[in-house]
Structures are given as C-alpha cells and as structure tokens.
C-alpha positions as CSV (number, residue, x, y, z in Angstrom):
1,M,0.0,0.0,0.0
2,A,2.9,2.4,0.7
3,R,4.1,1.9,-2.8
4,L,0.7,2.9,-4.2
5,R,0.7,6.1,-2.2
6,D,4.2,7.0,-3.2
7,R,3.3,6.4,-6.9
8,Y,0.7,9.2,-6.7
9,E,2.6,11.6,-4.5
10,L,1.6,15.2,-4.8
11,N,3.6,18.4,-4.8
12,A,2.4,21.6,-3.1
13,L,3.2,24.7,-5.0
14,L,5.3,26.9,-2.7
15,P,6.9,30.3,-3.3
16,E,10.4,28.8,-3.1
17,D,11.8,30.9,-5.9
18,V,10.8,34.0,-7.9
19,R,9.2,32.1,-10.7
20,R,7.0,30.1,-8.4
21,A,6.1,33.2,-6.4
22,E,5.1,34.9,-9.6
23,L,3.0,31.9,-10.6
24,L,1.2,31.8,-7.3
25,T,0.4,35.5,-7.7
26,L,-1.1,34.9,-11.1
27,I,-3.1,31.9,-9.8
28,D,-4.4,34.0,-6.9
29,R,-5.8,36.6,-9.4
30,L,-7.8,33.7,-11.0
31,C,-8.9,32.1,-7.7
32,P,-8.6,34.8,-5.0
33,G,-8.2,33.7,-1.4
34,G,-6.7,30.3,-2.1
35,S,-4.0,29.2,0.5
36,I,-3.2,25.6,-0.5
37,H,-2.1,24.9,-4.1
38,H,-1.4,21.3,-5.2
39,V,0.2,20.6,-8.6
40,L,-1.9,17.8,-10.1
41,W,0.0,17.9,-13.4
42,H,3.0,19.8,-14.7
43,I,3.9,19.0,-18.3
44,P,7.0,20.8,-19.6
45,E,6.7,21.2,-23.4
46,Q,9.1,22.8,-25.8
47,A,7.5,26.2,-25.9
48,E,5.5,26.2,-22.7
49,D,4.7,24.5,-19.4
50,V,1.2,23.1,-18.9
51,Y,-0.1,23.1,-15.4
52,T,-3.2,21.8,-13.6
53,I,-3.5,23.1,-10.0
54,L,-6.0,22.3,-7.2
55,V,-6.7,25.5,-5.2
56,D,-7.6,24.6,-1.6
57,D,-10.2,21.8,-2.1
58,H,-12.7,23.6,-4.3
59,S,-11.3,24.8,-7.6
60,V,-9.0,23.4,-10.4
61,V,-7.2,25.8,-12.6
62,S,-5.5,24.6,-15.8
63,F,-3.3,26.9,-17.9
64,D,-0.2,27.2,-20.1
65,V,2.9,29.3,-19.3
66,P,4.8,30.3,-22.4
67,R,8.5,30.1,-21.9
68,G,10.8,33.1,-22.2
69,R,8.1,35.7,-21.3
70,D,8.9,38.4,-18.8
71,P,6.6,39.2,-17.1
72,M,5.1,35.7,-16.9
73,I,1.7,35.3,-18.5
74,L,-0.9,32.5,-18.4
75,T,-2.7,31.4,-21.5
76,G,-5.4,28.9,-22.2
77,V,-6.8,29.4,-18.7
78,R,-9.6,27.1,-17.6
79,I,-11.2,27.2,-14.1
80,Q,-13.5,24.5,-12.9
81,S,-15.1,23.5,-9.6
82,F,-13.6,20.5,-7.8
83,R,-16.8,18.4,-8.5
84,Q,-16.9,19.3,-12.2
85,F,-13.2,18.4,-12.7
86,R,-13.6,15.2,-10.7
87,N,-16.5,14.1,-12.9
88,E,-14.7,15.0,-16.1
89,I,-11.5,13.0,-15.3
90,G,-13.4,9.8,-14.4
91,Q,-11.7,6.9,-12.5
92,G,-8.2,5.7,-12.1
93,K,-4.9,7.3,-11.2
94,D,-6.1,10.8,-12.0
95,R,-9.0,10.5,-9.6
96,I,-6.7,9.0,-6.9
97,R,-4.3,12.0,-7.3
98,L,-7.1,14.5,-7.2
99,D,-8.8,13.0,-4.1
100,G,-5.5,12.8,-2.3
101,A,-4.7,16.4,-3.0
102,A,-8.2,17.5,-1.8
103,E,-7.8,15.4,1.4
104,R,-4.4,16.9,2.1
105,A,-5.8,20.4,1.5
106,R,-8.6,19.9,3.9
107,K,-6.2,18.6,6.6
108,L,-4.0,21.6,6.1
109,L,-7.0,24.0,6.1
110,G,-8.3,22.3,9.3
111,S,-11.5,21.4,7.7
112,T,-13.5,18.2,7.1
113,S,-16.0,19.9,4.9
114,V,-17.0,18.5,1.5
115,P,-15.5,20.5,-1.4
116,R,-17.6,23.4,-2.7
117,G,-19.0,23.7,-6.2
C-alpha cells in the first residue's frame, strides 16, 4: 500500500523561488483567497509549461505558461469546480491523485467539509 501512495505523491506549489512566487500571484488573481495549491499535473513542453493546479479543495485551474516571457503570463486558462473536474476525469490514477490532494488540502486547512462547487 505504501508503494501505491508513493506512486501518486503530490507536490504543493510553494513560493520557493521568484518564478513560483510569480506563478502563485497569477493563480491568486484567478482564484482569490486560495491558500493551498497542489500541482496535479505539470507537463513541460518545448515552448510552454502546462499546469493543472488544485486550489484549496474547491477549484481546479488549468493553464499554459509560455517560456521566455517576462513578465510571466498565463494562456489557455480554464477554471473548474472540484466536482466538475472530478466528474470529467473519471476513474483511475487521475482520480486518486485529485482525491489525495483534496484530502491533504482539507487537513492543512483544518476542515473536514465537502468540497464546494
């Protein structure tokens, strides 16, 4: 069981460097008031980075970050509720990753509430 949990380990997005801090600022403009940001997917591509981020336990933001842009911009932004995104991705490893991130967010927020939206 430990191996299964490790396989779907999540990364919290923290302002460890200037680029991540700038990314968090842009995400906060899209979903104000979020305090826990889990990276569900980060796909580096040749011209851009593609992100899907869970904000707290209620919103999922997907976007592209073109490389070489200063200041950083987000393109292809899509904001969904937790429930909408969860229904869209179906079953399997993606659902395991999403549910794990939401559970961790609720623990960090000190809440046992059901996700909004």
